[in-house]
C-alpha positions as CSV (number, residue, x, y, z in Angstrom):
1,X,112.3,92.8,33.1
2,X,111.2,95.5,35.6
3,X,112.6,95.6,39.1
4,X,110.2,95.1,42.1
5,X,109.0,98.2,43.7
6,X,109.8,98.8,47.4
7,X,108.9,101.4,49.9
8,X,111.3,102.0,52.9
9,X,109.4,103.8,55.6
10,X,112.4,105.6,57.1
11,X,116.0,106.4,56.2
12,X,118.0,103.3,57.2
13,X,121.8,102.7,57.2
14,X,123.4,102.3,53.8
15,X,124.5,98.8,54.7
16,X,121.0,97.7,54.1
17,X,119.7,100.3,51.7
18,X,122.4,99.7,49.1
19,X,121.5,96.0,49.0
20,X,117.9,96.9,48.3
21,X,118.8,99.5,45.7
22,X,120.9,97.0,43.8
23,X,117.8,94.9,42.9
24,X,114.7,97.1,43.5
25,X,113.2,100.4,42.6
26,X,113.2,102.1,46.0
27,X,111.3,105.0,47.5
28,X,112.5,106.1,50.9
29,X,110.6,108.3,53.3
30,X,113.1,111.1,54.1
31,X,111.5,112.8,57.1
32,X,112.6,112.3,60.7
33,X,109.1,111.5,61.9
34,X,107.5,108.3,60.5
35,X,105.1,108.6,57.5
36,X,101.5,109.4,58.5
37,X,99.1,106.6,58.0
38,X,97.7,108.1,54.8
39,X,101.1,108.6,53.3
40,X,102.2,105.0,54.2
41,X,99.1,103.7,52.5
42,X,99.6,105.9,49.4
43,X,103.3,104.9,49.0
44,X,102.9,101.2,49.7
45,X,99.7,100.8,47.6
46,X,101.6,99.7,44.4
47,X,104.6,98.2,46.0
48,X,105.8,94.6,46.0
49,X,107.8,95.0,49.3
50,X,107.8,97.2,52.4
51,X,110.5,97.9,54.9
52,X,108.7,99.0,58.1
53,X,109.9,100.3,61.4
54,X,108.3,99.6,64.8
55,X,106.4,103.0,64.5
56,X,104.5,101.7,61.4
57,X,101.3,99.9,62.0
58,X,100.9,97.0,59.5
59,X,97.4,95.6,59.8
60,X,94.8,93.9,57.7
61,X,93.4,97.2,56.4
62,X,96.8,98.3,55.1
63,X,97.5,94.9,53.6
64,X,94.1,95.0,51.8
65,X,94.8,98.5,50.5
66,X,98.2,97.2,49.1
67,X,97.2,94.2,46.9
68,X,100.7,93.8,45.4
69,X,102.5,93.7,48.7
70,X,104.2,90.3,49.1
71,X,106.7,90.9,51.9
72,X,107.0,93.2,54.9
73,X,110.5,93.4,56.4
74,X,110.4,95.0,59.9
75,X,113.7,96.6,60.9
76,X,113.3,95.6,64.6
77,X,113.3,92.6,66.8
78,X,109.8,93.3,68.2
79,X,106.9,93.0,65.8
80,X,103.9,94.0,67.9
81,X,103.3,96.7,65.2
82,X,102.5,94.0,62.7
83,X,99.4,91.8,62.5
84,X,101.4,88.6,61.5
85,X,98.2,86.5,61.4
86,X,96.6,88.9,59.0
87,X,99.7,88.9,56.8
88,X,99.8,85.1,56.8
89,X,96.1,84.8,55.9
90,X,96.9,87.0,52.8
91,X,100.1,85.1,51.9
92,X,102.3,88.1,52.8
93,X,105.7,87.2,54.3
94,X,106.9,89.0,57.4
95,X,110.4,89.2,58.8
96,X,112.2,90.8,61.7
97,X,115.9,91.3,62.8
98,X,116.5,89.0,65.8
99,X,119.7,88.3,67.6
100,X,121.8,91.1,66.2
101,X,121.0,93.7,68.8
102,X,121.1,91.4,71.9
103,X,124.4,92.4,73.4
104,X,124.1,96.1,72.4
105,X,120.7,96.3,74.1
106,X,121.9,94.5,77.2
107,X,124.9,96.9,77.4
108,X,122.4,99.8,77.4
109,X,120.1,98.3,79.9
110,X,123.0,97.8,82.3
111,X,124.1,101.3,81.6
112,X,120.7,102.5,82.7
113,X,120.9,100.3,85.8
114,X,124.2,101.9,86.7
115,X,123.0,105.4,86.0
116,X,120.0,104.9,88.2
117,X,122.0,103.3,91.1
118,X,124.5,106.1,91.2
119,X,122.2,109.0,90.2
120,X,124.4,109.9,87.3
121,X,121.9,112.1,85.4
122,X,121.0,113.9,88.6
123,X,124.8,114.6,89.1
124,X,125.1,116.0,85.6
125,X,122.1,118.2,86.0
126,X,123.4,119.4,89.4
127,X,126.7,120.5,87.8
128,X,125.0,122.1,84.8
129,X,122.7,124.1,87.1
130,X,125.8,125.6,88.8
131,X,125.0,124.0,92.2
132,X,128.3,122.2,92.6
133,X,130.1,124.3,95.2
134,X,132.1,121.7,97.2
135,X,132.6,118.0,97.9
136,X,129.8,116.9,100.2
137,X,129.7,113.7,102.3
138,X,125.9,113.4,101.8
139,X,125.7,114.7,98.2
140,X,123.7,112.5,95.8
141,X,124.1,109.3,97.7
142,X,123.2,106.3,95.6
143,X,123.2,102.5,96.1
144,X,125.8,99.9,95.3
145,X,125.4,97.6,92.3
146,X,128.0,95.0,93.4
147,X,126.5,92.3,95.5
148,X,122.9,93.6,94.9
149,X,120.1,91.4,93.7
150,X,118.9,91.8,90.1
151,X,115.4,90.6,89.0
152,X,114.9,89.8,85.3
153,X,111.4,89.8,83.9
154,X,112.0,87.5,80.9
155,X,115.1,85.4,80.2
156,X,115.4,85.5,76.5
157,X,118.5,86.5,74.6
158,X,118.7,90.0,76.1
159,X,117.8,88.8,79.6
160,X,120.5,86.2,79.5
161,X,123.1,88.8,78.5
162,X,122.0,91.0,81.4
163,X,122.6,88.0,83.7
164,X,126.1,87.7,82.2
165,X,126.9,91.3,82.9
166,X,125.5,91.0,86.4
167,X,128.0,88.3,87.1
168,X,130.9,90.8,86.7
169,X,129.4,92.7,89.7
170,X,128.9,89.6,91.8
171,X,125.1,90.2,91.7
172,X,122.5,87.6,92.8
173,X,120.2,87.2,89.8
174,X,116.5,86.0,90.0
175,X,114.3,85.6,86.9
176,X,110.7,85.0,86.1
177,X,109.5,83.6,82.7
178,X,106.6,81.6,81.4
179,X,108.7,78.5,81.7
180,X,111.7,77.6,83.8
181,X,115.0,77.3,81.9
182,X,117.0,74.9,84.0
183,X,119.9,74.6,81.6
184,X,120.3,78.4,81.5
185,X,120.0,78.4,85.3
186,X,123.0,76.1,85.6
187,X,125.0,78.0,83.0
188,X,124.4,81.5,84.3
189,X,123.9,80.8,88.0
190,X,120.4,82.4,88.0
191,X,117.5,81.4,90.1
192,X,113.8,81.1,89.1
193,X,111.2,83.0,91.2
194,X,107.5,83.7,90.7
195,X,107.1,87.4,89.7
196,X,105.7,88.6,93.0
197,X,108.5,86.9,95.0
198,X,111.1,88.4,92.6
199,X,109.7,91.9,93.0
200,X,109.9,91.6,96.8
201,X,113.5,90.5,96.9
202,X,115.3,92.5,94.2
203,X,117.2,95.8,94.3
204,X,116.9,96.3,90.5
205,X,114.1,95.0,88.2
206,X,114.9,94.9,84.5
207,X,112.2,94.1,82.0
208,X,113.0,91.9,79.0
209,X,109.7,90.5,77.9
210,X,107.9,91.0,74.6
211,X,104.6,93.0,74.6
212,X,101.7,90.6,74.5
213,X,98.1,90.8,75.9
214,X,99.5,88.9,79.0
215,X,102.4,91.3,79.6
216,X,100.5,94.6,78.9
217,X,100.6,96.6,82.2
218,X,102.4,93.7,83.9
219,X,104.0,96.3,86.1
220,X,101.0,98.0,87.7
221,X,100.0,99.5,91.1
222,X,99.8,96.1,92.8
223,X,103.2,95.0,91.5
224,X,104.9,98.3,92.4
225,X,103.5,97.9,96.0
226,X,105.5,94.6,96.2
227,X,108.9,96.2,95.4
228,X,111.4,97.5,97.9
229,X,111.2,101.3,98.5
230,X,114.9,101.4,97.6
231,X,114.5,99.5,94.3
232,X,114.8,100.7,90.7
233,X,112.9,99.7,87.6
234,X,114.7,99.4,84.2
235,X,112.7,99.0,81.0
236,X,114.3,98.5,77.6
237,X,111.6,96.2,76.3
238,X,108.3,97.8,75.4
239,X,106.6,100.8,77.1
240,X,103.1,99.3,77.7
241,X,104.5,96.5,79.8
242,X,104.5,99.3,82.5
243,X,101.3,101.1,83.5
244,X,102.5,104.7,83.2
245,X,100.3,106.4,85.7
246,X,101.0,103.7,88.3
247,X,104.8,104.3,87.8
248,X,104.4,108.0,88.2
249,X,102.5,107.5,91.5
250,X,105.2,105.0,92.7
251,X,108.0,107.4,92.0
252,X,106.3,110.4,93.5
253,X,105.3,108.6,96.7
254,X,108.6,106.9,97.3
255,X,107.1,103.5,96.8
256,X,110.1,102.8,94.6
257,X,113.3,104.8,94.4
258,X,114.0,105.1,90.7
259,X,113.1,104.2,87.2
260,X,115.2,104.2,84.0
261,X,113.2,103.9,80.8
262,X,114.3,103.6,77.2
263,X,110.7,102.8,76.2
264,X,107.5,104.5,77.3
265,X,103.8,104.5,77.0
266,X,102.9,106.7,75.1
267,X,106.1,106.9,73.0
268,X,107.4,109.5,72.6
269,X,106.5,111.1,75.9
270,X,105.5,114.8,75.8
271,X,108.2,117.1,77.1
272,X,105.9,118.1,79.9
273,X,105.1,114.6,81.1
274,X,105.7,113.9,84.8
275,X,108.2,111.1,84.0
276,X,110.4,113.6,82.1
277,X,110.6,116.0,85.0
278,X,110.8,113.7,88.0
279,X,114.3,113.7,89.3
280,X,114.2,110.0,90.1
281,X,113.4,109.0,86.6
282,X,115.7,108.7,83.6
283,X,114.0,108.7,80.1
284,X,116.0,108.0,77.0
285,X,114.6,108.1,73.4
286,X,114.4,104.3,72.6
287,X,118.1,104.0,71.7
288,X,119.1,100.8,73.4
289,X,120.1,99.2,70.0
290,X,121.6,102.5,68.7
291,X,125.2,101.6,68.0
292,X,126.5,102.2,64.5
293,X,127.5,98.5,64.1
294,X,124.2,97.1,65.4
295,X,121.9,99.4,63.4
296,X,123.9,98.6,60.3
297,X,123.5,94.9,60.9
298,X,119.8,95.3,61.5
299,X,119.4,97.2,58.2
300,X,121.3,94.4,56.4
301,X,119.1,91.6,57.9
302,X,116.0,93.6,57.0
303,X,117.3,94.0,53.4
304,X,118.1,90.3,53.1
305,X,114.6,89.4,54.4
306,X,113.0,91.7,51.9
307,X,115.0,90.4,48.9
308,X,114.5,86.8,49.8
309,X,110.7,87.3,49.9
310,X,110.7,89.2,46.6
311,X,112.6,86.2,45.1
312,X,110.0,83.8,46.4
313,X,112.3,82.3,49.0
314,X,112.0,81.8,52.7
315,X,113.1,84.8,54.7
316,X,116.3,84.2,56.7
317,X,114.6,85.7,59.7
318,X,111.0,85.0,58.8
319,X,108.1,85.1,61.2
320,X,105.6,83.3,58.9
321,X,107.5,81.4,56.2
322,X,104.6,79.1,56.0
323,X,102.9,81.8,54.0
324,X,105.3,81.1,51.1
325,X,103.4,79.6,48.2
326,X,100.1,80.8,49.6
327,X,97.9,83.8,48.7
328,X,99.9,86.5,47.0
329,X,103.1,84.5,47.2
330,X,101.5,81.8,45.1
331,X,101.4,84.2,42.2
332,X,104.1,84.1,39.6
333,X,106.6,87.0,39.9
334,X,106.6,89.7,37.3
335,X,110.4,90.1,37.4
């Protein structure tokens, strides 16, 4: 009996890849950059399963071009790169890797907050440029984190972990979300506020919302105008939640003091983009979940999702397990 054929669209940690290799015939894209669209189509065309990354667009056209494909396992929490409805309509199972990167991402988001508050990157650049000649009472003055007010846009898993970290600094925490979470409010001591009120009151605004049509460009010119001129924006969610040109204007004009971004729009940013060169902006290359332990666990979850789908079973972290037994997944397996 032949093994199912699987395409893995990037090199992933061995913790997941070895699980897949044990039961599948695997082809792995070896380059640093993601496979071009044409290459992804060519490689996945005759595959039973696909391990995708957030840089791979999985839409109806790709699914139609890959008639054997029965499961797409996305090694990411977010899945705005996948048309889940199109997959469900074709009986293709889709999974993601939720939960495992929550604390790691919150750690990094809080690290960005601290770096912005105390101008850490500017200090490093100052020393490397040979400008450090003496201790100075006015040199690179930042703002305090302790006792400051943190505003969370979104109070999901990562947002809640940010609130827990903020408690260690005795911060006041406001949040906005589509629905109030009164039990979480009591547990974490956070306070609900409408978005515009939150922006007007907070010293740090940290984004933890998925990218949806409603959240695209949620942070725009009008919203930046509501923020304190001393405030900092932190984004470890998705780049298009922030209107890039509006952010550039806000930073250049002093409308807000700082931004620290692990995600951008476009992504990656060109090296000559204004956000890269602005001294009051930190840009990192989408590494909030990049600890060895977390990426290994993500790869393992992605592998287990893939294998379950290939075995005709519900995905442990499935986004559309209702597609099981429909469309392509109604067909008998050939292995």
